[in-house]
C-alpha positions in Angstrom: 137.0 137.2 82.4 135.0 139.4 80.5 132.3 138.9 76.6 132.5 141.3 74.2 129.7 143.6 73.9 128.9 142.4 70.4 128.7 139.2 71.7 126.0 140.3 74.1 124.4 141.8 71.6 123.9 138.9 69.6 122.7 136.6 72.5 119.7 139.8 73.3 119.4 139.4 69.4 118.4 135.3 69.3 115.6 133.6 70.9 117.3 132.3 73.8 117.8 135.4 74.6 114.6 137.0 74.0 113.5 134.4 76.8 116.1 135.6 79.4 115.1 139.4 79.2 111.7 138.8 79.3 111.8 136.6 82.8 115.0 138.8 84.2 113.2 142.0 82.4 109.4 140.7 85.3 112.2 140.5 88.3 113.8 143.9 87.7 110.1 145.2 86.8 108.8 143.5 89.6 111.3 145.3 92.3 111.1 148.3 90.7 107.7 150.4 89.9 108.2 153.5 91.1 110.7 155.2 89.1 108.7 158.5 87.8 111.0 160.9 88.4 114.0 158.9 88.7 117.2 159.5 87.7 118.5 155.8 86.9 122.3 154.5 86.1 122.6 151.0 84.3 126.3 149.9 84.5 127.6 146.6 82.4 125.6 146.3 80.2 121.8 147.0 81.2 120.4 148.2 78.4 118.0 145.5 77.0 115.8 146.3 80.8 116.9 150.0 80.6 114.0 150.2 78.1 111.1 149.5 81.3 112.1 152.8 82.5 113.4 155.3 79.9 109.8 156.9 79.3 109.2 157.6 82.8 112.4 158.1 85.1 113.8 161.6 84.6 117.1 160.4 83.0 118.6 156.8 81.9 122.3 156.8 81.4 124.1 153.6 79.8 127.8 152.7 81.0 129.8 150.3 79.8 133.5 148.9 80.8 136.6 149.6 79.1 136.9 145.7 78.5 133.7 145.2 77.0 133.5 147.3 74.6 130.1 150.2 73.9 127.7 150.5 71.5 124.6 153.2 70.8 122.1 153.1 72.6 119.2 153.5 72.2 119.5 152.5 68.4 116.7 155.6 67.0 117.6 158.5 69.7 120.0 160.6 70.7 122.3 158.4 72.6 122.4 157.5 76.5 124.9 155.8 76.7 128.8 155.7 77.0 132.4 153.5 77.3 133.6 154.1 81.2 136.0 152.8 83.9 134.0 151.3 85.8 136.2 152.3 88.8 136.2 155.8 87.9 132.4 156.4 87.1 132.2 159.9 85.1 129.5 161.1 87.7 129.6 163.4 90.9 129.2 161.8 93.8 125.2 161.1 94.4 124.3 161.8 91.4 122.2 159.3 90.4 119.2 157.4 92.4 118.9 154.1 91.3 121.8 151.4 89.8 121.0 148.4 87.6 123.8 146.1 87.6 123.3 143.9 84.9 126.4 141.5 83.3 128.6 143.7 85.9 129.3 142.0 89.1 130.6 138.9 87.0 133.1 140.6 85.1 134.5 142.8 86.7 137.5 142.0 88.2 137.1 143.9 91.4 133.7 143.1 92.6 134.3 145.7 95.7 135.9 147.9 94.0 132.9 148.8 91.5 130.2 148.1 94.4 132.7 151.2 96.4 131.9 153.4 93.2 128.2 152.7 93.0 128.2 153.4 96.3 129.6 157.2 95.7 127.3 158.0 92.5 124.4 156.8 94.6 122.0 159.6 96.2 121.1 159.5 100.1 119.2 156.2 100.3 119.7 155.0 96.9 118.8 151.8 95.7 120.6 149.3 93.7 119.5 146.3 91.9 121.7 143.6 90.7 121.1 141.2 88.0 123.6 138.6 89.1 124.2 134.4 87.5 123.6 131.8 90.4 126.2 129.4 90.7 124.1 126.5 91.6 121.6 127.3 88.9 122.4 125.6 85.5 122.5 129.5 83.4 126.1 129.4 84.6 127.2 126.1 84.0 126.9 127.0 80.4 128.6 129.3 78.3 126.7 129.8 75.4 125.5 132.3 77.3 126.6 135.8 79.1 125.7 133.8 82.4 127.8 131.4 81.7 131.2 133.8 82.2 133.0 135.1 84.1 132.4 133.9 88.3 128.8 133.2 89.3 127.7 133.9 92.8 125.7 132.7 95.8 122.8 134.6 97.5 125.8 134.4 101.1 128.3 135.4 98.7 126.2 138.8 97.5 125.6 139.3 101.0 128.4 139.1 101.9 130.0 141.5 99.0 127.3 144.2 99.6 127.5 144.5 103.5 131.4 144.9 102.8 131.0 147.8 100.2 128.5 149.5 103.0 124.6 148.2 101.1 122.1 146.3 103.3 120.2 143.9 101.2 116.2 144.4 101.5 115.2 142.3 98.7 115.7 139.1 96.6 114.9 137.3 93.3 115.5 135.0 91.1 114.5 134.3 87.5 115.6 131.8 84.6 114.6 128.4 86.0 113.8 127.7 82.4 116.8 125.4 81.1 119.2 127.7 78.9 118.3 125.3 75.1 117.8 126.8 72.6 114.9 123.8 71.1 111.3 124.7 70.7 109.9 122.6 72.8 111.7 124.6 75.9 111.4 127.9 75.2 107.1 127.9 74.5 107.0 126.0 77.9 109.1 129.2 79.7 106.4 129.7 81.7 105.4 126.8 83.4 109.2 126.3 84.4 108.7 130.0 85.6 105.6 129.8 87.7 106.6 126.2 89.4 110.6 127.1 90.0 109.4 130.2 92.0 106.7 129.0 93.7 109.1 125.9 95.5 111.0 128.1 96.2 114.1 125.9 93.8 117.7 126.7 94.7 118.5 126.4 90.6 117.4 129.6 89.1 119.8 130.9 86.9 120.8 134.8 88.2 119.5 136.0 91.7 117.9 139.3 91.1 119.2 141.5 94.8 118.0 144.6 95.8 119.8 146.9 98.2 120.0 150.5 100.0 122.8 152.7 100.3 124.2 152.8 104.0 124.7 156.6 104.6 126.3 155.8 108.3 128.6 153.4 108.4 130.2 151.4 112.0 133.7 152.6 112.2 135.7 149.6 114.3 137.0 151.4 117.1 140.2 151.5 117.5 142.3 150.5 120.5 145.5 153.0 122.3 148.2 151.1 122.6 148.8 151.2 126.9 151.5 153.3 127.0 154.3 152.6 129.3 155.0 155.5 131.9 158.8 156.0 132.6 159.4 157.5 136.0 161.1 160.9 135.7 164.8 161.2 137.1 166.3 163.9 138.7 169.6 164.6 137.1 172.6 164.2 139.3 176.3 164.6 139.2 178.7 161.5 139.5 182.2 162.6 140.5 184.4 162.1 137.8 187.4 158.9 138.3 190.4 161.9 138.5 189.1 163.6 141.8 188.2 160.3 143.0 191.4 159.9 143.0 192.7 162.9 144.8 190.2 162.6 147.5 191.5 158.9 148.5 195.1 160.8 148.2 
């Protein structure tokens, strides 16, 4: 189940969306501190977080799935966003160094196909960072936020999905321990919620933030050759005709 790009934009313009952007952005930035000179691609609705890297990265692009829709980004400069088929990204092989997935894995109809396409466009040694709703968190259970739409994941499910699509998970983080309640007290206490949840390693964070690297050399399962039955070669032999046998007996 996808959510319209207008709804996504409106959410991040509200107070709850501002809080989500703050804490998720902090987790993303904590993972990627060295993007100078890198070619960075955001897939899904990553524009609220791409601004963290636009001034230092060599290039930032925002690809938004056709099922979701597209908005211009950045709003005051030349556009860097495009409407794409998420399973056929308009880039050459190994074209980018980093890929940021936000509101992407949980929304797509085929997560494996999306990740394999991301694998294709990532350069050797490229890094993927995915923000994925936590199925045990409150944010995945309330549909007044984008994180309550689509399919949430457990850590085990994300790990299996990444390994099946030729990625190696290398780092984990969580964000959004604060309940998704758009009231003043909850929003003002957001920092305390985040610190407490992180210190306790609580399992109810709203999102996983997982980093993975591209496997350049993948293991290919060996195929067993079918055992062949050896048929012995037969020497040709002449068989007497019935007529000849009758004449010899007479």
